[in-house]
Each structure stands twice: as C-alpha cells, then as structure tokens.
mmCIF file of the N, C-alpha and C atoms, coordinates in Angstrom:
data_MODEL
# 
_entry.id   MODEL 
# 
loop_
_atom_site.group_PDB 
_atom_site.id 
_atom_site.type_symbol 
_atom_site.label_atom_id 
_atom_site.label_alt_id 
_atom_site.label_comp_id 
_atom_site.label_asym_id 
_atom_site.label_entity_id 
_atom_site.label_seq_id 
_atom_site.pdbx_PDB_ins_code 
_atom_site.Cartn_x 
_atom_site.Cartn_y 
_atom_site.Cartn_z 
_atom_site.occupancy 
_atom_site.B_iso_or_equiv 
_atom_site.pdbx_formal_charge 
_atom_site.auth_seq_id 
_atom_site.auth_comp_id 
_atom_site.auth_asym_id 
_atom_site.auth_atom_id 
_atom_site.pdbx_PDB_model_num 
ATOM 1   N N  . MET A 1 1  ? 6.059   -4.498  -2.251  1.00 0.00 ? 1  MET A N  1 
ATOM 2   C CA . MET A 1 1  ? 4.794   -3.984  -2.788  1.00 0.00 ? 1  MET A CA 1 
ATOM 3   C C  . MET A 1 1  ? 4.799   -2.099  -2.536  1.00 0.00 ? 1  MET A C  1 
ATOM 4   N N  . TYR A 1 2  ? 4.403   -1.964  -3.853  1.00 0.00 ? 2  TYR A N  1 
ATOM 5   C CA . TYR A 1 2  ? 4.471   -0.212  -3.753  1.00 0.00 ? 2  TYR A CA 1 
ATOM 6   C C  . TYR A 1 2  ? 3.106   0.113   -4.010  1.00 0.00 ? 2  TYR A C  1 
ATOM 7   N N  . ILE A 1 3  ? 3.041   1.257   -4.147  1.00 0.00 ? 3  ILE A N  1 
ATOM 8   C CA . ILE A 1 3  ? 1.849   1.975   -4.308  1.00 0.00 ? 3  ILE A CA 1 
ATOM 9   C C  . ILE A 1 3  ? 0.472   1.354   -5.248  1.00 0.00 ? 3  ILE A C  1 
ATOM 10  N N  . GLY A 1 4  ? 1.014   0.800   -6.538  1.00 0.00 ? 4  GLY A N  1 
ATOM 11  C CA . GLY A 1 4  ? -0.108  0.425   -7.415  1.00 0.00 ? 4  GLY A CA 1 
ATOM 12  C C  . GLY A 1 4  ? -0.534  -1.058  -6.481  1.00 0.00 ? 4  GLY A C  1 
ATOM 13  N N  . GLY A 1 5  ? 0.378   -1.968  -5.822  1.00 0.00 ? 5  GLY A N  1 
ATOM 14  C CA . GLY A 1 5  ? 0.005   -2.815  -5.503  1.00 0.00 ? 5  GLY A CA 1 
ATOM 15  C C  . GLY A 1 5  ? -0.950  -2.943  -3.935  1.00 0.00 ? 5  GLY A C  1 
ATOM 16  N N  . SER A 1 6  ? -0.613  -1.766  -3.526  1.00 0.00 ? 6  SER A N  1 
ATOM 17  C CA . SER A 1 6  ? -1.364  -1.121  -2.167  1.00 0.00 ? 6  SER A CA 1 
ATOM 18  C C  . SER A 1 6  ? -2.543  -0.877  -2.486  1.00 0.00 ? 6  SER A C  1 
ATOM 19  N N  . LEU A 1 7  ? -2.634  0.096   -3.886  1.00 0.00 ? 7  LEU A N  1 
ATOM 20  C CA . LEU A 1 7  ? -4.221  0.554   -4.274  1.00 0.00 ? 7  LEU A CA 1 
ATOM 21  C C  . LEU A 1 7  ? -4.974  -0.825  -4.893  1.00 0.00 ? 7  LEU A C  1 
ATOM 22  N N  . PHE A 1 8  ? -4.362  -1.813  -5.475  1.00 0.00 ? 8  PHE A N  1 
ATOM 23  C CA . PHE A 1 8  ? -5.053  -2.968  -5.578  1.00 0.00 ? 8  PHE A CA 1 
ATOM 24  C C  . PHE A 1 8  ? -5.430  -3.869  -4.507  1.00 0.00 ? 8  PHE A C  1 
ATOM 25  N N  . LEU A 1 9  ? -4.826  -3.709  -3.609  1.00 0.00 ? 9  LEU A N  1 
ATOM 26  C CA . LEU A 1 9  ? -5.155  -4.884  -2.083  1.00 0.00 ? 9  LEU A CA 1 
ATOM 27  C C  . LEU A 1 9  ? -6.481  -4.007  -1.390  1.00 0.00 ? 9  LEU A C  1 
ATOM 28  N N  . LEU A 1 10 ? -6.168  -2.583  -1.607  1.00 0.00 ? 10 LEU A N  1 
ATOM 29  C CA . LEU A 1 10 ? -7.126  -1.780  -0.997  1.00 0.00 ? 10 LEU A CA 1 
ATOM 30  C C  . LEU A 1 10 ? -8.371  -2.154  -1.873  1.00 0.00 ? 10 LEU A C  1 
ATOM 31  N N  . ALA A 1 11 ? -8.662  -2.005  -2.915  1.00 0.00 ? 11 ALA A N  1 
ATOM 32  C CA . ALA A 1 11 ? -9.788  -2.357  -3.971  1.00 0.00 ? 11 ALA A CA 1 
ATOM 33  C C  . ALA A 1 11 ? -10.469 -3.421  -3.566  1.00 0.00 ? 11 ALA A C  1 
ATOM 34  N N  . VAL A 1 12 ? -9.644  -4.697  -3.759  1.00 0.00 ? 12 VAL A N  1 
ATOM 35  C CA . VAL A 1 12 ? -9.918  -6.012  -3.323  1.00 0.00 ? 12 VAL A CA 1 
ATOM 36  C C  . VAL A 1 12 ? -10.559 -6.236  -1.901  1.00 0.00 ? 12 VAL A C  1 
ATOM 37  N N  . GLY A 1 13 ? -10.072 -5.572  -0.823  1.00 0.00 ? 13 GLY A N  1 
ATOM 38  C CA . GLY A 1 13 ? -10.193 -5.513  0.309   1.00 0.00 ? 13 GLY A CA 1 
ATOM 39  C C  . GLY A 1 13 ? -11.624 -5.016  0.463   1.00 0.00 ? 13 GLY A C  1 
ATOM 40  N N  . ALA A 1 14 ? -11.828 -3.829  -0.189  1.00 0.00 ? 14 ALA A N  1 
ATOM 41  C CA . ALA A 1 14 ? -13.034 -3.043  0.082   1.00 0.00 ? 14 ALA A CA 1 
ATOM 42  C C  . ALA A 1 14 ? -14.285 -3.756  -0.811  1.00 0.00 ? 14 ALA A C  1 
ATOM 43  N N  . ILE A 1 15 ? -13.879 -4.041  -2.127  1.00 0.00 ? 15 ILE A N  1 
ATOM 44  C CA . ILE A 1 15 ? -14.762 -5.080  -2.346  1.00 0.00 ? 15 ILE A CA 1 
ATOM 45  C C  . ILE A 1 15 ? -15.537 -6.373  -1.714  1.00 0.00 ? 15 ILE A C  1 
ATOM 46  N N  . LEU A 1 16 ? -14.497 -6.989  -0.825  1.00 0.00 ? 16 LEU A N  1 
ATOM 47  C CA . LEU A 1 16 ? -14.725 -8.139  -0.023  1.00 0.00 ? 16 LEU A CA 1 
ATOM 48  C C  . LEU A 1 16 ? -15.544 -7.454  1.090   1.00 0.00 ? 16 LEU A C  1 
ATOM 49  N N  . ALA A 1 17 ? -15.280 -6.249  1.684   1.00 0.00 ? 17 ALA A N  1 
ATOM 50  C CA . ALA A 1 17 ? -15.658 -6.015  3.195   1.00 0.00 ? 17 ALA A CA 1 
ATOM 51  C C  . ALA A 1 17 ? -17.112 -5.422  2.795   1.00 0.00 ? 17 ALA A C  1 
ATOM 52  N N  . PHE A 1 18 ? -17.180 -4.806  1.557   1.00 0.00 ? 18 PHE A N  1 
ATOM 53  C CA . PHE A 1 18 ? -18.627 -3.888  1.539   1.00 0.00 ? 18 PHE A CA 1 
ATOM 54  C C  . PHE A 1 18 ? -19.475 -4.282  0.841   1.00 0.00 ? 18 PHE A C  1 
ATOM 55  N N  . ALA A 1 19 ? -19.069 -5.507  -0.287  1.00 0.00 ? 19 ALA A N  1 
ATOM 56  C CA . ALA A 1 19 ? -19.946 -5.746  -1.783  1.00 0.00 ? 19 ALA A CA 1 
ATOM 57  C C  . ALA A 1 19 ? -20.383 -7.085  -1.839  1.00 0.00 ? 19 ALA A C  1 
ATOM 58  N N  . VAL A 1 20 ? -19.519 -7.778  -1.258  1.00 0.00 ? 20 VAL A N  1 
ATOM 59  C CA . VAL A 1 20 ? -19.679 -9.169  -1.547  1.00 0.00 ? 20 VAL A CA 1 
ATOM 60  C C  . VAL A 1 20 ? -20.667 -9.673  -0.149  1.00 0.00 ? 20 VAL A C  1 
ATOM 61  N N  . GLN A 1 21 ? -21.914 -10.346 -0.606  1.00 0.00 ? 21 GLN A N  1 
ATOM 62  C CA . GLN A 1 21 ? -22.495 -10.966 0.225   1.00 0.00 ? 21 GLN A CA 1 
ATOM 63  C C  . GLN A 1 21 ? -22.758 -12.436 0.384   1.00 0.00 ? 21 GLN A C  1 
ATOM 64  N N  . ASP A 1 22 ? -22.097 -13.246 -0.348  1.00 0.00 ? 22 ASP A N  1 
ATOM 65  C CA . ASP A 1 22 ? -21.771 -14.584 -0.722  1.00 0.00 ? 22 ASP A CA 1 
ATOM 66  C C  . ASP A 1 22 ? -21.047 -15.365 0.695   1.00 0.00 ? 22 ASP A C  1 
ATOM 67  N N  . ALA A 1 23 ? -21.058 -16.422 1.175   1.00 0.00 ? 23 ALA A N  1 
ATOM 68  C CA . ALA A 1 23 ? -20.480 -17.097 2.347   1.00 0.00 ? 23 ALA A CA 1 
ATOM 69  C C  . ALA A 1 23 ? -19.832 -18.236 1.667   1.00 0.00 ? 23 ALA A C  1 
ATOM 70  N N  . ILE A 1 24 ? -18.685 -18.337 2.378   1.00 0.00 ? 24 ILE A N  1 
ATOM 71  C CA . ILE A 1 24 ? -17.743 -19.447 2.229   1.00 0.00 ? 24 ILE A CA 1 
ATOM 72  C C  . ILE A 1 24 ? -17.704 -20.263 3.511   1.00 0.00 ? 24 ILE A C  1 
ATOM 73  N N  . SER A 1 25 ? -18.039 -21.614 3.378   1.00 0.00 ? 25 SER A N  1 
ATOM 74  C CA . SER A 1 25 ? -17.476 -22.255 4.759   1.00 0.00 ? 25 SER A CA 1 
ATOM 75  C C  . SER A 1 25 ? -16.452 -22.052 5.454   1.00 0.00 ? 25 SER A C  1 
ATOM 76  N N  . GLY A 1 26 ? -16.488 -21.602 6.693   1.00 0.00 ? 26 GLY A N  1 
ATOM 77  C CA . GLY A 1 26 ? -15.316 -21.383 7.543   1.00 0.00 ? 26 GLY A CA 1 
ATOM 78  C C  . GLY A 1 26 ? -14.488 -20.115 7.215   1.00 0.00 ? 26 GLY A C  1 
ATOM 79  N N  . VAL A 1 27 ? -14.968 -19.365 6.330   1.00 0.00 ? 27 VAL A N  1 
ATOM 80  C CA . VAL A 1 27 ? -14.082 -18.075 5.798   1.00 0.00 ? 27 VAL A CA 1 
ATOM 81  C C  . VAL A 1 27 ? -15.074 -16.966 6.230   1.00 0.00 ? 27 VAL A C  1 
ATOM 82  N N  . ASP A 1 28 ? -14.866 -15.786 6.910   1.00 0.00 ? 28 ASP A N  1 
ATOM 83  C CA . ASP A 1 28 ? -15.484 -14.620 7.040   1.00 0.00 ? 28 ASP A CA 1 
ATOM 84  C C  . ASP A 1 28 ? -14.811 -13.627 6.049   1.00 0.00 ? 28 ASP A C  1 
ATOM 85  N N  . LEU A 1 29 ? -15.583 -13.514 4.634   1.00 0.00 ? 29 LEU A N  1 
ATOM 86  C CA . LEU A 1 29 ? -15.080 -12.557 3.769   1.00 0.00 ? 29 LEU A CA 1 
ATOM 87  C C  . LEU A 1 29 ? -15.005 -11.289 4.315   1.00 0.00 ? 29 LEU A C  1 
ATOM 88  N N  . THR A 1 30 ? -16.141 -10.791 5.049   1.00 0.00 ? 30 THR A N  1 
ATOM 89  C CA . THR A 1 30 ? -15.825 -9.137  5.557   1.00 0.00 ? 30 THR A CA 1 
ATOM 90  C C  . THR A 1 30 ? -14.621 -8.910  6.357   1.00 0.00 ? 30 THR A C  1 
ATOM 91  N N  . MET A 1 31 ? -14.041 -9.972  7.225   1.00 0.00 ? 31 MET A N  1 
ATOM 92  C CA . MET A 1 31 ? -12.863 -9.805  7.825   1.00 0.00 ? 31 MET A CA 1 
ATOM 93  C C  . MET A 1 31 ? -11.673 -10.033 6.997   1.00 0.00 ? 31 MET A C  1 
ATOM 94  N N  . VAL A 1 32 ? -11.899 -10.674 5.858   1.00 0.00 ? 32 VAL A N  1 
ATOM 95  C CA . VAL A 1 32 ? -10.634 -10.839 5.003   1.00 0.00 ? 32 VAL A CA 1 
ATOM 96  C C  . VAL A 1 32 ? -10.488 -9.170  4.163   1.00 0.00 ? 32 VAL A C  1 
ATOM 97  N N  . GLY A 1 33 ? -11.692 -8.937  3.922   1.00 0.00 ? 33 GLY A N  1 
ATOM 98  C CA . GLY A 1 33 ? -11.498 -7.525  3.132   1.00 0.00 ? 33 GLY A CA 1 
ATOM 99  C C  . GLY A 1 33 ? -11.076 -6.759  3.925   1.00 0.00 ? 33 GLY A C  1 
ATOM 100 N N  . TYR A 1 34 ? -11.410 -6.731  5.459   1.00 0.00 ? 34 TYR A N  1 
ATOM 101 C CA . TYR A 1 34 ? -10.762 -5.629  6.552   1.00 0.00 ? 34 TYR A CA 1 
ATOM 102 C C  . TYR A 1 34 ? -9.231  -5.659  6.693   1.00 0.00 ? 34 TYR A C  1 
ATOM 103 N N  . ILE A 1 35 ? -8.702  -7.317  6.578   1.00 0.00 ? 35 ILE A N  1 
ATOM 104 C CA . ILE A 1 35 ? -7.536  -7.531  6.558   1.00 0.00 ? 35 ILE A CA 1 
ATOM 105 C C  . ILE A 1 35 ? -6.608  -6.893  5.468   1.00 0.00 ? 35 ILE A C  1 
ATOM 106 N N  . LEU A 1 36 ? -7.166  -7.105  4.345   1.00 0.00 ? 36 LEU A N  1 
ATOM 107 C CA . LEU A 1 36 ? -6.629  -6.518  3.202   1.00 0.00 ? 36 LEU A CA 1 
ATOM 108 C C  . LEU A 1 36 ? -6.356  -5.252  3.193   1.00 0.00 ? 36 LEU A C  1 
ATOM 109 N N  . MET A 1 37 ? -7.386  -4.393  3.543   1.00 0.00 ? 37 MET A N  1 
ATOM 110 C CA . MET A 1 37 ? -7.212  -3.070  3.683   1.00 0.00 ? 37 MET A CA 1 
ATOM 111 C C  . MET A 1 37 ? -6.213  -2.458  4.677   1.00 0.00 ? 37 MET A C  1 
ATOM 112 N N  . GLY A 1 38 ? -6.118  -3.431  5.454   1.00 0.00 ? 38 GLY A N  1 
ATOM 113 C CA . GLY A 1 38 ? -5.049  -3.057  6.341   1.00 0.00 ? 38 GLY A CA 1 
ATOM 114 C C  . GLY A 1 38 ? -3.623  -3.292  6.050   1.00 0.00 ? 38 GLY A C  1 
ATOM 115 N N  . VAL A 1 39 ? -3.527  -4.117  5.432   1.00 0.00 ? 39 VAL A N  1 
ATOM 116 C CA . VAL A 1 39 ? -2.439  -4.557  4.565   1.00 0.00 ? 39 VAL A CA 1 
ATOM 117 C C  . VAL A 1 39 ? -1.848  -3.525  3.662   1.00 0.00 ? 39 VAL A C  1 
ATOM 118 N N  . ALA A 1 40 ? -2.949  -3.178  2.979   1.00 0.00 ? 40 ALA A N  1 
ATOM 119 C CA . ALA A 1 40 ? -2.802  -1.943  1.841   1.00 0.00 ? 40 ALA A CA 1 
ATOM 120 C C  . ALA A 1 40 ? -2.387  -0.892  2.720   1.00 0.00 ? 40 ALA A C  1 
ATOM 121 N N  . VAL A 1 41 ? -3.096  -0.214  3.667   1.00 0.00 ? 41 VAL A N  1 
ATOM 122 C CA . VAL A 1 41 ? -2.561  0.856   4.356   1.00 0.00 ? 41 VAL A CA 1 
ATOM 123 C C  . VAL A 1 41 ? -1.151  1.012   4.864   1.00 0.00 ? 41 VAL A C  1 
ATOM 124 N N  . LEU A 1 42 ? -0.596  -0.339  5.329   1.00 0.00 ? 42 LEU A N  1 
ATOM 125 C CA . LEU A 1 42 ? 0.860   -0.908  5.833   1.00 0.00 ? 42 LEU A CA 1 
ATOM 126 C C  . LEU A 1 42 ? 1.632   -0.386  4.531   1.00 0.00 ? 42 LEU A C  1 
ATOM 127 N N  . GLY A 1 43 ? 1.246   -0.912  3.313   1.00 0.00 ? 43 GLY A N  1 
ATOM 128 C CA . GLY A 1 43 ? 2.048   -0.931  2.039   1.00 0.00 ? 43 GLY A CA 1 
ATOM 129 C C  . GLY A 1 43 ? 2.219   -0.002  1.764   1.00 0.00 ? 43 GLY A C  1 
ATOM 130 N N  . PHE A 1 44 ? 1.185   1.205   2.130   1.00 0.00 ? 44 PHE A N  1 
ATOM 131 C CA . PHE A 1 44 ? 1.254   2.756   1.715   1.00 0.00 ? 44 PHE A CA 1 
ATOM 132 C C  . PHE A 1 44 ? 2.326   3.352   2.366   1.00 0.00 ? 44 PHE A C  1 
ATOM 133 N N  . LEU A 1 45 ? 2.253   3.306   3.741   1.00 0.00 ? 45 LEU A N  1 
ATOM 134 C CA . LEU A 1 45 ? 3.228   3.730   4.571   1.00 0.00 ? 45 LEU A CA 1 
ATOM 135 C C  . LEU A 1 45 ? 4.445   3.255   4.288   1.00 0.00 ? 45 LEU A C  1 
ATOM 136 N N  . PHE A 1 46 ? 4.591   1.784   4.104   1.00 0.00 ? 46 PHE A N  1 
ATOM 137 C CA . PHE A 1 46 ? 6.296   1.550   3.561   1.00 0.00 ? 46 PHE A CA 1 
ATOM 138 C C  . PHE A 1 46 ? 6.765   1.765   2.399   1.00 0.00 ? 46 PHE A C  1 
ATOM 139 N N  . SER A 1 47 ? 5.883   2.263   1.351   1.00 0.00 ? 47 SER A N  1 
ATOM 140 C CA . SER A 1 47 ? 6.355   2.605   0.150   1.00 0.00 ? 47 SER A CA 1 
ATOM 141 C C  . SER A 1 47 ? 6.494   4.165   0.259   1.00 0.00 ? 47 SER A C  1 
ATOM 142 N N  . PHE A 1 48 ? 5.877   4.852   1.012   1.00 0.00 ? 48 PHE A N  1 
ATOM 143 C CA . PHE A 1 48 ? 6.077   6.290   1.295   1.00 0.00 ? 48 PHE A CA 1 
ATOM 144 C C  . PHE A 1 48 ? 7.599   6.319   2.045   1.00 0.00 ? 48 PHE A C  1 
ATOM 145 N N  . PHE A 1 49 ? 7.706   5.778   2.785   1.00 0.00 ? 49 PHE A N  1 
ATOM 146 C CA . PHE A 1 49 ? 9.037   5.712   3.713   1.00 0.00 ? 49 PHE A CA 1 
ATOM 147 C C  . PHE A 1 49 ? 10.196  5.356   3.057   1.00 0.00 ? 49 PHE A C  1 
ATOM 148 N N  . LEU A 1 50 ? 9.885   4.127   2.046   1.00 0.00 ? 50 LEU A N  1 
ATOM 149 C CA . LEU A 1 50 ? 11.081  4.045   1.226   1.00 0.00 ? 50 LEU A CA 1 
ATOM 150 C C  . LEU A 1 50 ? 11.340  5.129   0.197   1.00 0.00 ? 50 LEU A C  1 
ATOM 151 N N  . MET A 1 51 ? 10.331  5.663   -0.375  1.00 0.00 ? 51 MET A N  1 
ATOM 152 C CA . MET A 1 51 ? 10.637  6.817   -1.342  1.00 0.00 ? 51 MET A CA 1 
ATOM 153 C C  . MET A 1 51 ? 11.134  8.035   -0.509  1.00 0.00 ? 51 MET A C  1 
ATOM 154 N N  . GLY A 1 52 ? 10.875  8.368   0.655   1.00 0.00 ? 52 GLY A N  1 
ATOM 155 C CA . GLY A 1 52 ? 11.641  9.419   1.207   1.00 0.00 ? 52 GLY A CA 1 
ATOM 156 C C  . GLY A 1 52 ? 13.001  8.888   1.675   1.00 0.00 ? 52 GLY A C  1 
ATOM 157 N N  . GLN A 1 53 ? 13.470  7.822   1.960   1.00 0.00 ? 53 GLN A N  1 
ATOM 158 C CA . GLN A 1 53 ? 14.780  7.285   1.999   1.00 0.00 ? 53 GLN A CA 1 
ATOM 159 C C  . GLN A 1 53 ? 15.494  7.623   0.715   1.00 0.00 ? 53 GLN A C  1 
ATOM 160 N N  . GLN A 1 54 ? 14.850  7.259   -0.584  1.00 0.00 ? 54 GLN A N  1 
ATOM 161 C CA . GLN A 1 54 ? 15.654  7.448   -1.557  1.00 0.00 ? 54 GLN A CA 1 
ATOM 162 C C  . GLN A 1 54 ? 15.851  8.908   -2.077  1.00 0.00 ? 54 GLN A C  1 
ATOM 163 N N  . ARG A 1 55 ? 15.092  9.814   -1.608  1.00 0.00 ? 55 ARG A N  1 
ATOM 164 C CA . ARG A 1 55 ? 15.393  11.158  -1.682  1.00 0.00 ? 55 ARG A CA 1 
ATOM 165 C C  . ARG A 1 55 ? 16.336  11.623  -0.874  1.00 0.00 ? 55 ARG A C  1 
ATOM 166 N N  . THR A 1 56 ? 16.769  11.052  0.039   1.00 0.00 ? 56 THR A N  1 
ATOM 167 C CA . THR A 1 56 ? 17.657  11.728  0.925   1.00 0.00 ? 56 THR A CA 1 
ATOM 168 C C  . THR A 1 56 ? 18.955  10.997  1.090   1.00 0.00 ? 56 THR A C  1 
ATOM 169 N N  . ARG A 1 57 ? 19.198  10.328  -0.275  1.00 0.00 ? 57 ARG A N  1 
ATOM 170 C CA . ARG A 1 57 ? 20.544  9.680   -0.219  1.00 0.00 ? 57 ARG A CA 1 
ATOM 171 C C  . ARG A 1 57 ? 21.464  10.620  -1.021  1.00 0.00 ? 57 ARG A C  1 
ATOM 172 N N  . GLY A 1 58 ? 22.746  10.557  -0.836  1.00 0.00 ? 58 GLY A N  1 
ATOM 173 C CA . GLY A 1 58 ? 23.741  11.042  -1.513  1.00 0.00 ? 58 GLY A CA 1 
ATOM 174 C C  . GLY A 1 58 ? 24.585  11.742  -0.415  1.00 0.00 ? 58 GLY A C  1 
ATOM 175 N N  . ASP A 1 59 ? 25.427  12.464  -1.071  1.00 0.00 ? 59 ASP A N  1 
ATOM 176 C CA . ASP A 1 59 ? 26.648  13.058  0.065   1.00 0.00 ? 59 ASP A CA 1 
ATOM 177 C C  . ASP A 1 59 ? 26.092  14.308  0.309   1.00 0.00 ? 59 ASP A C  1 
ATOM 178 N N  . GLY A 1 60 ? 25.152  15.167  0.029   1.00 0.00 ? 60 GLY A N  1 
ATOM 179 C CA . GLY A 1 60 ? 24.679  16.534  0.633   1.00 0.00 ? 60 GLY A CA 1 
ATOM 180 C C  . GLY A 1 60 ? 25.083  17.381  -0.179  1.00 0.00 ? 60 GLY A C  1 
ATOM 181 N N  . THR A 1 61 ? 25.710  17.318  -1.126  1.00 0.00 ? 61 THR A N  1 
ATOM 182 C CA . THR A 1 61 ? 26.580  18.610  -1.857  1.00 0.00 ? 61 THR A CA 1 
ATOM 183 C C  . THR A 1 61 ? 25.792  18.883  -3.100  1.00 0.00 ? 61 THR A C  1 
ATOM 184 N N  . ALA A 1 62 ? 25.456  19.893  -3.562  1.00 0.00 ? 62 ALA A N  1 
ATOM 185 C CA . ALA A 1 62 ? 24.810  20.125  -4.610  1.00 0.00 ? 62 ALA A CA 1 
ATOM 186 C C  . ALA A 1 62 ? 25.643  20.253  -5.872  1.00 0.00 ? 62 ALA A C  1 
ATOM 187 N N  . PRO A 1 63 ? 25.022  19.726  -7.175  1.00 0.00 ? 63 PRO A N  1 
ATOM 188 C CA . PRO A 1 63 ? 25.990  19.608  -8.220  1.00 0.00 ? 63 PRO A CA 1 
ATOM 189 C C  . PRO A 1 63 ? 26.427  20.778  -9.069  1.00 0.00 ? 63 PRO A C  1 
ATOM 190 N N  . PRO A 1 64 ? 27.598  20.698  -9.598  1.00 0.00 ? 64 PRO A N  1 
ATOM 191 C CA . PRO A 1 64 ? 28.159  22.016  -9.922  1.00 0.00 ? 64 PRO A CA 1 
ATOM 192 C C  . PRO A 1 64 ? 27.320  22.750  -10.786 1.00 0.00 ? 64 PRO A C  1 
ATOM 193 N N  . ARG A 1 65 ? 27.293  24.127  -10.630 1.00 0.00 ? 65 ARG A N  1 
ATOM 194 C CA . ARG A 1 65 ? 26.373  25.030  -11.610 1.00 0.00 ? 65 ARG A CA 1 
ATOM 195 C C  . ARG A 1 65 ? 26.998  25.238  -12.961 1.00 0.00 ? 65 ARG A C  1 
ATOM 196 N N  . GLU A 1 66 ? 26.311  25.184  -13.795 1.00 0.00 ? 66 GLU A N  1 
ATOM 197 C CA . GLU A 1 66 ? 26.825  25.685  -15.289 1.00 0.00 ? 66 GLU A CA 1 
ATOM 198 C C  . GLU A 1 66 ? 26.560  27.334  -15.679 1.00 0.00 ? 66 GLU A C  1 
ATOM 199 N N  . TYR A 1 67 ? 27.668  28.139  -15.853 1.00 0.00 ? 67 TYR A N  1 
ATOM 200 C CA . TYR A 1 67 ? 27.626  29.416  -15.982 1.00 0.00 ? 67 TYR A CA 1 
ATOM 201 C C  . TYR A 1 67 ? 27.488  29.576  -17.555 1.00 0.00 ? 67 TYR A C  1 
# 
C-alpha cells in the first residue's frame, strides 16, 4: 500500500467516522472509521520509510562527470 492507497483509506475512514449516521447491527461504524484512519497513517509512514530506503541504495559513488 503506497501513498494513494493510504489517502483512499484515510478518506473512507474519515467519512465513516464523521459523516455516516447510519447503524449496522453489531458494527460500530465510527470505530471502523477510526481503525481505517489509523491503518492509513501506518501506510503513510511505511511508504515514506520505503521511499527513503530506495534513495539510499547504491554503492555510494558519484556518477562520472562529463566534461
């Protein structure tokens, strides 16, 4: 799950937590929304962690310069 998926989960979670007033028997939609928002935050952190690792890969040498 990358940034796009995290944004989607955050939006769906916020809608469920703050905008939906319906009730489903045995399901607390507000709590489901909070859980989805928490998963979205973890997805953001995980994707930024992976992007940071991709940038530091390599042998550490600079490419040759063109003169």
